[in-house]
N, C-alpha and C positions, 0 to 999 in steps of 0.2 A: 839335284838333292840339296838339302839345306843342312848345314853343320851348325850345331849350337854349342857354345862354350861359355864358361863362367868368366866374370871379370877377375881382376886381382885387387887386393887391398892397396898395395903399393903402386903409386902412379908417378908420372913425370910429365913435364911440359917439353914437347919436342916439336918445334915449328919449322925445323930445318930439313929433316929426313924426307918427308913427303908433305905435300899440301893437302889440307882437308878439302873434300868435294862438296859436301852439303851439311846443313845442320841436321841433328837427329830428327826422326819422324814425329816424336811426341814431345816437342818443346813446350807446349802449353802445360802439359802435365808435369814436366820437369820444373818449370817456373813455379808452379804451385808448391812443389816439394821444397825448392830452394828458398822461397819466401817464408815457408813454415819454419825451416831450419834457422833462418836469420832471426826469428823471434825468440829462439831459445837462448837461455844464458849458458855460460860455460858448464856449470854443474849438470844441467839437463842434457846437454850434448854429450858430455863424458859418459853419463849413464846410458844414453842411447847407443853410443859407439862401443861401449864395453872394451876400453883400451887403456893403455898406460897414460900417466900424466903427460909425458913428453909427446906422445902421438896425439893426444887430445888437444894439447896446447898448439901444436903445429897445425892440426886440422882446423881448429877454431880460428886461428889467424888466417889461414888460407881461405876459409869460407867467407870471411869478411873482406878479402882482397880481390877475389876473382869476379869476372864478369862472364855471364853465360854466352856472350857473343864475341869475346875478344881473346886473343892469344890462345887459339884453339889448336888442339893436337888431334890428328887422326886417331880414332879409337884403337886401331890395331897397334899403334906406337905408344899409346898413353899408359898402358899397363906394363908393370915391370915384374910380374910374378914368374915363378918357375916355368909354368906352361908357356908363357910368352917368350921367355929366354930360349927355350928349346924350339919354339916355332921359328924364331929369328926372322921376322918379316922384313927386316932391313936388308936381308940378303936374298930375298925373293927375286926371281927373274920377272920380267914384265908379264909373261903368260901366267905365272903363279900369282902375281898381284891381281890380274884380271879374274883369275879363278876364285880367289877368296872374296873379292869384291862382289861377285855374283852369288857365291854359295855360303859364305861364313856369316854368322850372326852372333854377336856378343850380348848376352842377357845382363841386365843391370837394374839394381834397385832404384837408381837415380834417373836413368834414361829409359827404362823399359826394355827395349831391344835396339841394338846398334848395328849399323853396317860398318865394315872395316874403316871406311874413310869418312865417316861422320866426324865432324869437329866437336871435341868435348873438352871440358875442364877437369882438373883433378878434383875428386870428391871422396868422401868417406860415407858410405851408406850401403849396408848389406840388405839383400832382399828380405831376410828374416828379421830385420830390425823392427822393434815394436813402435811403429810410428803411425798413430791415427791421423788420417787426413780427410777432411770433409766428413762424409758419412761412412768412410771405410775405417775399419778397426786396425788394419795393417796394410803393408805394401802389396801383398798378394791380392787383397780385395780392391785396393786402390787401382792397381794396374789392370786387374780383371783379365780380359782376353786380348788387350792391346799388344803385348809381346807376341802372342800367337799370330795375330793379324799382321804384325810386322814381318813375319817370315815370308809372307806372300807366296804360300805354297801353290805349286802347280802340278798336282797329282805326283808328287815326288816324296821320297822317304826323308825323314829327319834323322840325321846321324847324331846321336847324343853323346857329346864329349864334355858335358856340363856336370856339375855336382848335383846331387838331389835337391839341394836348397834352391837351385835355379831351374833345373829341368822341370820341376813340378808346376811352374807357372805356365809352361807349355802343355805338359801332359794333361792337366785338368781341363783344358779347353779343346783338346783334339776331337775331331769328328770320327765317326766309325770307319770312314774311308781312309783316314790318315794312318801312316805307319811310322813308328819311331823304333830305331835300332839302338839299343843301349850297348855301349862299348865298355867292357870290363877288363881292366888290367890288374892282374894279381899274381900270386904265387901260392904253391901248395905247402901247407904246414900240417904234418900228420894226416895227410889226405884231405884236408879241408882248405877251401879257397879263402885266402886272406888278401887284404888290400893294404899296401903301403902307400900312404898319401903322397909322399914326395915322388916316389917312382911313378905313380899313376899320373901326377901332374906333368912330369917330364914326358911320359909316353903320349899323353893327350896332345901336347905341343908338337911332338915328333909326328904324330899321325896327321895333324893338320898340314904340316910341311910335306909329308908323304903324298897326301891327296892333292895338294896344290902343284907340287913338282911333277906329278904323274897324271894330272888332269883326270882324276878319278870321277867317273860318271855313273858307275854301277857299283852297288854295295858289295857285290861278290868280289870286286877287286880289292876291297879292304882286307880280305883274308890273306893277301900276299904280304901284308905288313910284317917285317921281321927285324925291326930296329930295337936296340937295347936287349937283344936276345929274346924278345917277346915272340911267341909263335901262336898262331890261331889254333884253338882246341875244339875241333868239331864235336867231340863227344860231350863237351860241357856247354855247347852253344845251342841256340835255337834260332828260328827265323827272326826273332825280335831281340836277341841278345847274342853278341859276339864276344867270346871270352878268349883273352890272350894271356898266356902264362910266361913267366921268365924264370931263369935259374939264377939270376944275379942276386 
C-alpha cells in the first residue's frame, strides 16, 4: 500500500540524524519553480506566501541562501509540524524505517511527491499557492499527474492521511482500478461528526507510526488503531472511508 501525507509549513535542516538517499524524482520541475521564485521581489513573495512579515522575511532570506543540491535533509526529518512530531521518525526501528521508505509518500507544492529519504531544502510553498508557471495557471495544473505517477502504484490501495489540499492532486488522476481509503479522525458534537485540526494532525502522525511499527500490509489492520482513544466506527465507515472517533 501507499500512504500519502501532507508536508508541514515549518521546516528544519537536519543533516545528522539520517543521511539522505536520493534527490527527489522531479528535480527538473522543482528547479523551474525555484528559479521562478528567485525572480520575485519581497512584496510579491509575501503576497504569494500569505504570511506575517517575520515569516516572509525569514523565508525570503532562506530562499536566496539555499542550494537545491547542498545541505540536504531527508524529507521525513525536514518537516517539523504536529503530524511529524507525533510520527517521531527519529525513534523508528530499522524495520519501521524500511517500511516508510517503501510505503510513505509526502506530497509537496515544491517537490511534487517525496520519498521519505529524498534530500530536500527548507522551502515555503503550499500546493494551493497561486503561482502561474509556464502555461499552467497554478501548481495543480503545473504538477498535473506527476505526484500520482510518483506513487508507483502496484495494484495497491492508497491510504489517505493527507489534507484535501494535497490529496486532490492524487485523487483527480486516479484510474478506475485504483482505490483510495480516506482516514477521518473526528468526534461527535450533538450527533454530528466534527473535525479538530490539531487532534487530526496528531492522529495522522500516530497512524503512520502504528503502520510502520506493526508492518501493516492490509487495510483491514488499520481498524485496530486505538491510539489517543480513537476507535474505528464501522457504522460510520465505508470501504473507501474509515472513520475513527475519540472522546478526548
